[in-house]
C-alpha positions in Angstrom: 12.5 23.6 34.6 10.5 24.6 31.7 12.0 23.0 28.7 12.3 25.5 25.6 9.7 25.1 22.9 11.5 23.4 19.7 10.5 22.0 16.5 12.6 18.7 16.3 10.8 17.9 20.1 7.1 16.8 19.7 4.5 18.3 22.0 2.1 16.4 23.7 -1.6 17.3 22.8 -3.9 15.2 24.9 -2.2 12.3 24.6 -1.2 12.8 21.0 1.5 13.4 18.8 0.9 16.1 16.5 1.2 15.2 13.5 0.9 17.1 10.0 -0.2 15.9 6.4 1.9 16.8 3.5 1.7 15.9 -0.1 4.5 16.6 -2.8 4.5 16.3 -6.4 6.4 12.7 -6.3 2.4 11.5 -5.5 3.2 10.2 -2.2 1.1 10.8 0.6 3.1 12.1 3.9 2.8 12.2 7.5 5.4 13.8 9.2 5.9 12.1 12.5 7.7 13.6 15.2 8.7 10.6 17.0 10.9 9.3 14.4 12.2 12.3 12.8 10.6 11.8 9.2 8.1 11.0 7.0 5.6 8.4 7.1 3.4 8.0 3.8 2.3 5.2 1.1 2.4 5.6 -2.6 -0.9 6.6 -3.9 -1.2 6.0 -7.7 -4.9 4.9 -7.8 -6.5 6.7 -10.8 -10.0 5.9 -11.4 -11.5 6.9 -15.1 -14.8 6.3 -14.4 -17.1 4.5 -11.4 -18.3 1.2 -12.1 -22.1 1.3 -13.5 -24.5 1.1 -10.9 -25.5 -2.4 -12.1 -22.4 -3.4 -11.8 -22.5 -3.4 -8.2 -25.0 -6.3 -8.0 -25.3 -8.1 -11.2 -23.3 -11.3 -11.5 -20.5 -11.3 -14.0 -19.7 -14.4 -16.5 -19.5 -17.4 -14.6 -19.4 -16.3 -11.5 -21.7 -18.2 -8.8 -24.1 -16.1 -6.0 -22.8 -18.2 -3.4 -20.1 -20.3 -3.2 -19.8 -22.9 -0.4 -16.3 -24.3 1.6 -16.4 -26.9 4.6 -14.2 -26.2 7.5 -12.0 -28.8 8.4 -10.8 -27.4 11.4 -14.3 -26.8 13.1 -16.5 -30.1 13.0 -20.1 -28.8 11.7 -19.1 -25.9 9.9 -18.8 -24.3 6.9 -17.8 -20.9 4.9 -20.4 -19.4 2.4 -19.3 -16.8 0.0 -21.6 -14.4 -0.9 -20.5 -12.3 -4.3 -22.3 -8.9 -5.0 -24.4 -8.7 -1.3 -23.1 -6.4 1.5 -24.4 -5.9 5.0 -27.4 -6.2 4.4 -27.9 -9.3 4.0 -24.7 -10.7 5.7 -26.7 -9.5 9.2 -30.3 -10.3 8.2 -29.1 -14.0 7.6 -26.8 -14.0 10.9 -29.1 -12.3 13.4 -32.0 -15.3 11.4 -29.2 -18.3 12.4 -28.2 -17.2 15.8 -32.0 -17.7 16.9 -32.2 -21.1 15.3 -31.9 -23.7 18.2 -28.9 -26.0 16.1 -26.7 -23.1 15.4 -23.5 -22.8 17.7 -21.8 -19.9 15.6 -22.8 -17.8 12.9 -20.3 -14.7 12.3 -20.2 -12.5 8.7 -17.2 -10.1 7.7 -17.0 -8.0 4.3 -13.0 -8.3 3.4 -13.0 -5.4 1.8 -15.8 -2.5 1.5 -15.1 -1.7 -1.6 -16.0 -4.9 -2.6 -19.6 -6.1 -2.7 -18.7 -9.7 -1.2 -19.3 -11.3 2.7 -18.3 -14.5 4.2 -20.7 -16.2 6.4 -19.1 -18.7 9.2 -22.0 -21.4 10.4 -21.4 -24.3 12.4 -24.0 -26.3 13.8 -24.8 -29.2 16.7 -25.0 -31.7 13.8 -28.7 -32.1 14.2 -28.7 -30.3 10.6 -25.8 -29.1 8.4 -24.5 -25.6 7.5 -25.9 -25.5 4.2 -29.5 -26.7 5.0 -29.3 -24.0 8.4 -28.3 -21.1 5.6 -31.2 -22.6 3.1 -33.8 -22.7 5.4 -32.9 -19.3 7.4 -33.0 -17.5 3.6 -36.5 -19.4 3.3 -38.0 -17.9 6.5 -36.2 -14.6 5.4 -38.1 -14.5 2.2 -41.4 -15.3 3.6 -41.1 -12.7 6.5 -40.2 -10.1 3.6 -42.7 -11.2 1.7 -45.7 -10.6 5.0 -43.8 -7.6 5.4 -44.6 -6.3 1.7 -48.4 -7.3 2.1 -48.7 -5.3 5.2 -47.3 -2.3 4.1 -49.3 -2.3 0.8 -52.3 -2.7 3.2 -51.6 0.1 5.3 -51.0 2.0 1.9 -53.8 1.6 0.4 -55.7 2.0 3.3 -53.8 5.7 3.8 -54.7 6.5 0.2 -58.5 5.8 1.3 -58.2 7.8 4.2 -56.5 10.6 2.7 -58.8 10.9 -0.2 -62.0 11.1 1.8 -60.5 13.7 3.5 -60.0 15.9 0.5 -64.3 16.0 -0.8 
């Protein structure tokens, strides 16, 4: 038996229910959800006069530390590091370097909110080294690797300029 098309009854489309997006003059952003016969919405009152200057995204404020260290009390040989004014770039580099170390049992990071340049790095070691020593060593190794990359890039760039100058004559 065929069911009559009715606005009140939801129609399945590929396993999903159709949801219409609406906004009204009261500042609410709503979705009309036919499963509950009403609007589902959140108040949107965010007003940003000026976006922050680009330098504010990486310069530390007065009294703000670049890295904060907090030992984990629930797990032995573990600590949580909070890196301020940094993002996925450094977080993923450090995590990748740490997991290659033989003394690291766990290394992972998270960015609590994408609008804030902060990430948390959790490190657990086997006890041979402390988490703080492991992170400092990983940072030192990354700096050395990046210096070597800079030297190699500069060398190749200079060779390309020399080869390009010889062909123009």
